[in-house]
C-alpha positions as CSV (number, residue, x, y, z in Angstrom):
1,X,2.5,23.3,36.7
2,X,4.2,25.5,39.3
3,X,7.9,26.6,39.1
4,X,9.0,24.2,41.8
5,X,7.7,21.2,40.0
6,X,9.2,22.3,36.7
7,X,12.6,22.6,38.5
8,X,12.2,19.1,39.9
9,X,11.3,17.7,36.5
10,X,14.2,19.5,34.8
11,X,16.6,18.2,37.5
12,X,15.4,14.7,37.1
13,X,15.6,14.9,33.3
14,X,19.2,16.2,33.6
15,X,20.2,13.4,36.0
16,X,18.7,10.8,33.6
17,X,20.6,12.3,30.7
18,X,23.9,12.3,32.7
19,X,23.3,8.6,33.6
20,X,22.7,7.8,30.0
21,X,25.8,9.6,28.9
22,X,27.9,7.8,31.5
23,X,26.5,4.4,30.5
24,X,27.2,5.2,26.8
25,X,30.7,6.2,27.7
26,X,31.3,3.0,29.6
27,X,30.0,0.9,26.7
28,X,32.2,2.8,24.3
29,X,35.3,2.3,26.4
30,X,34.5,-1.4,26.9
31,X,34.1,-1.9,23.2
32,X,37.4,-0.2,22.4
33,X,39.4,-2.0,25.0
34,X,37.8,-5.3,24.4
35,X,38.5,-5.1,20.6
36,X,42.1,-4.0,21.4
37,X,43.0,-6.4,24.2
38,X,40.9,-9.6,24.0
39,X,42.0,-12.1,21.4
40,X,40.2,-15.2,22.7
41,X,37.4,-15.8,25.2
42,X,38.1,-18.0,28.2
43,X,36.7,-18.4,31.7
44,X,39.4,-16.1,33.1
45,X,41.2,-13.0,31.9
46,X,44.9,-13.7,31.5
47,X,47.5,-11.3,32.9
48,X,48.5,-10.0,29.4
49,X,44.9,-9.2,28.6
50,X,44.3,-7.7,32.0
51,X,47.4,-5.4,31.7
52,X,46.3,-4.4,28.2
53,X,42.8,-3.5,29.4
54,X,44.2,-1.5,32.3
55,X,46.5,0.4,30.0
56,X,43.8,0.9,27.4
57,X,41.5,2.5,30.0
58,X,44.2,4.7,31.4
59,X,45.3,5.9,27.9
60,X,41.6,6.6,27.0
61,X,41.2,8.7,30.2
62,X,44.5,10.5,29.5
63,X,43.4,11.4,26.0
64,X,40.0,12.6,27.2
65,X,41.8,14.9,29.6
66,X,44.1,16.2,26.9
67,X,41.2,16.8,24.5
68,X,39.2,18.5,27.2
69,X,42.1,20.8,28.2
70,X,42.7,21.6,24.5
71,X,39.0,22.4,23.8
72,X,38.9,24.6,27.0
73,X,41.9,26.5,25.8
74,X,40.5,27.0,22.3
75,X,37.2,28.2,23.7
76,X,39.0,30.6,26.0
77,X,41.1,31.9,23.2
78,X,38.0,32.4,20.9
79,X,36.2,34.2,23.7
80,X,39.2,36.5,24.3
81,X,39.5,37.2,20.6
82,X,35.8,38.1,20.3
83,X,36.1,40.3,23.4
84,X,39.0,42.3,22.0
85,X,37.7,42.6,18.5
């Protein structure tokens, strides 16, 4: 197999992995917010449940940003400590 084909296969595999991660993320978020906000099943989402789901999703995204920022800072600090030691 030539290098160009290997690159295509690796790119395709990476794209598929990213799609799988996104799907998993959406399912996890759906499970969390469903369990938190939906108390009974009906043919239509009531306004209280709808607001709860909106807030749940927004808080989840907010926390993901906080965690990512914190991990980036910790990694940067660890890199700097290793560099100067």
